N, C-alpha and C positions, 0 to 999 in steps of 0.2 A: 201571718193570715197567707202569704205570697210562698213561704218556705213550703209549707204542706203541700199544696198545690203544684209545684218545681216535683217535690219528691215521687208523690203520686205519677203525677206525669213522667220521670225519667224511669220509675218502676215500670208501668206500663208500658215504655218504649224497650225494657230489658226484656219483659215478658214476650212481646212481640220481635224481637230478634230471634229469643230461643225457641220462640214457636219456628219461625223461619229456617232455623238451622235444622228442624226435623223434620220439617214437612216441604222443602224445595225439592225435587225430584235431582235438578242438577248441582254436584258437589261445589261446582266455583259460585251458585249462590247461597249456599248454605254459608261457606266459609266467606263469603260478603257479610249475610246476616249475624255470622259470629262478629264480624268485629263492629258490625253496628250493635251487638248487645255490647261489648266492651266499653267502647265510646260510652256510651250510656249510663255502664255502670262506672267508670270513672266521672263521670260530670255527679252519677249521686253521692261518688266518694268526697267530692270537692263540697257538696251544699252540705254534706256531715262535718264538715272537718278536717277530713282525713287527706290531708293533701299530699303527705308520701304514697301514699296506697294507690291514690288517683294516676299519681305520674309513674308510680310502680307497673299500674297497670297497663297504661296507654304505652310505654316503653319497650316493656317485656311482652304484653300478650297482643296489644295489637302491632307494635315494630316488628316485635321478631316473631313468634309463633305463628300469628295467623297471616303475617306475610309468607312465611315458610309454607304452611298450610296452602296456601292460594297458588303458588308456584307450583307444590308437589303435585296437587290437585288438576293444575292446569297442564301439568307437562305429563300423566299419567292416563295410558289408553284408558276409556268409557270401558267398563264391564255392562253386561247386560240384568237390569234390574231384579231380573223374574229369576236370574243365578242367585245376586246377594239375599232377597226376600228368600229363598230355598235353606240357603246356608243358614239365617237367623231362626228358622221354623223351631230347632232343638231348643235353642234357647229364650223363646217367650215367657215361659213359666219363671223363668229367671229375671225376665227383665221387668214381669207386673211385678215379683215380689220385692225387688229393689226399689219400684214405683212406692210399693204400697210401704215400705221401711221409710223411706225418702218422707212421706206423707204424716207418719207416724210422729215420728222427729219433730217437723215443723210443727206439727201442735206440740207437743211437748215442749218446744224451745217459745212458743208463745205464751205459757202458762208460765215460764218462769217470771217472777216478778223481777222489773229493771232495777239498776243497780241507783240508789239516791246520790252518789258520791256527783258531787261536782269537779271537773276537770278544771286544773291552773290552766286559765286562759293568758296568763304572761309571757308563757315560753311557746313557741310554736311547735306544730306538731314534729317536724323535720329538725329543729334545734334540739327538742327531746331526744327524738331516735336516734341522732347523731352523736348525743351526748353520752347513752346509754352503751351505743356501737363502740364508739372511739375508748371508752372508760373501761367497763365491766367485760365486753368482748372483745377486745383491742386485741388480744393475741388468736383467738380464735377468727378474726376478720382478716389477719396478717397469712395466719395456715391455709387459711382458701383463697386467699392471694396468690399463694406460693403455688395451691396446687393447681389452679387455673391458667397458671404460667407456665407451670410443669407440662400442663398437658396441649397448652398452645405449643409450645419449643417442639414436644413429640410431633405435634401433625405436620409441623413445617419440614422438621427432620425426617418424618416416612415420607412425605411427599416427595422430596429431594431423591430419596433414596429410589423411591418407584421411577426415579425420572431416570436414573444412571443404568436402567437393564439395558444388556446387550443388543437385545430385538426390538427396539425401538427403535425406530427411523428418525435421524434426525438430519436437519439442512446445514450442508457444508457451502458459506454464503461467498468464501474463497475461493472454492471453486467454481463457485454458479458465475462468479463476476469474471473469473482470468480465462473461462473456456473461451473456445473459437470458434466460429459459425462450421468450419471443416473440419472439425474433430465432431460436430453431431449431425451434420447433412450429410447427405449422400448421394450425390446427383445421379441418375441413371438416364440411359438413354433409352427410348423405346420405338420399335422400328413399328411403324405403320401397320395398325391390322392385329398386331401383339398385344398382348395385356399383359400386365404384371403377376 
């Protein structure tokens, strides 16, 4: 009895967050509304028993993507809204067409009968995903880890190589500590009435 009420509540909050993403004029508010929608979606996933998907949503979407979008939006300069709307004008038919396709897919999805298969509740969701990931897809998982490691090491190497460019000015702390005041200051006696 209480679970359907929570499900409808989280779903309506997701819809409110999605509407906020589209309707807010300031991009910062749109990103905050997107974070709100993602948090409610993860709560809905927990309610449905998909803990791994809920944790992935919080960590990946809220923790990384949304915060990155928030920092990008906050650092970029504001553009004129009329300019943005004039750029979107040629694509308005495409936008309405994609919306119609989405509604048609949603109607077709709601007409498909639900599966009557009962899930095995003895094994948790995270344990079953981990079992499949490390047995059947273990080699692919390790290859993905190696690719990410190579990308991380390459980014570090490129950063250090770009710092070794000759035209980049660097501080020499030994020269700064060893210099004397008479080397950098010049005392000038100015006669009265004459300027420098």
